[in-house]
C-alpha positions, 0 to 999 in steps of 0.5 A, spaced: 542 634 756 548 636 751 546 643 751 546 643 759 552 639 760 556 644 754 553 650 758 555 648 765 562 646 762 563 652 758 561 657 764 565 653 769 571 653 764 570 661 763 569 662 770 575 658 772 579 662 767 577 669 769 578 667 777 585 665 775 586 672 771 588 668 765 583 673 761 578 678 763 571 682 760 572 689 761 565 691 758 559 686 761 551 687 761 551 687 769 558 688 771 556 689 779 553 681 779 557 678 773 565 677 772 564 674 765 558 674 759 554 668 762 549 669 757 554 669 751 557 663 754 551 659 756 548 660 749 553 661 744 558 655 746 552 650 747 549 652 740 555 651 737 556 644 740 549 642 738 550 643 731 557 640 730 555 634 734 549 633 729 552 635 723 559 632 724 561 626 719 561 619 722 568 617 721 574 621 725 578 622 719 573 627 716 571 630 723 578 633 724 577 638 718 570 639 720 572 641 727 578 645 725 574 649 721 569 650 726 574 652 731 578 657 726 571 661 726 571 661 733 578 663 734 577 668 728 571 671 732 575 671 739 581 674 736 576 680 732 573 681 739 580 681 742 583 686 738 577 690 735 572 691 741 575 690 747 570 685 750 575 680 752 582 682 755 588 677 755 593 677 761 600 675 761 598 668 762 594 667 757 595 668 749 592 666 742 595 659 743 592 657 750 585 659 747 586 655 741 588 649 745 582 650 749 577 650 743 580 644 741 579 640 748 572 643 749 569 641 742 572 634 742 570 632 749 563 634 747 563 630 740 565 624 744 559 626 749 555 627 744 556 621 741 554 617 747 548 621 748 545 623 741 543 617 738 545 616 731 538 616 728 538 624 731 544 626 727 545 628 720 552 627 719 555 631 713 556 627 707 563 625 706 563 626 698 561 634 700 568 634 703 572 631 698 576 634 693 572 639 689 566 639 693 562 645 696 565 642 703 572 642 701 572 649 698 569 652 705 574 648 709 580 650 705 577 657 704 576 658 712 582 655 714 587 658 709 584 665 711 584 664 718 591 661 718 593 667 714 589 672 719 592 669 725 599 669 722 598 677 721 595 678 728 601 674 731 606 678 727 603 685 729 604 684 736 609 688 739 
């Protein structure tokens, strides 16, 4: 149910953003019948939601760095696609910060919905000790955040 809700919401949001001309997708698999990459949106975002809901820490204080890392990886992939492949094209009404904000809204809403739909016994939250200073999770979070913040600054500084 969470997969389906996430896929529906992702496709509706993407469709609205394309229709409002916030961004476009110049290269599509079936350009005559689709205006956005339906398959990617239907699979990528729901899978990310399912994995993040299943493994997110129990306490909200630890959920924030957990989701922060996931969102930064997603933003890295989106920005890389934007700058290196031409698969997505922002319009003058849309930018880096808009995408970043909507990634947060999307994942936090589905963390909340997942908390309602998915029983605790089916979740496998990351052990908080792994996220504390010196743990592997701490190192991964800091590596991803420092790298993507640096790359985001480089990207924004390179815009003309």
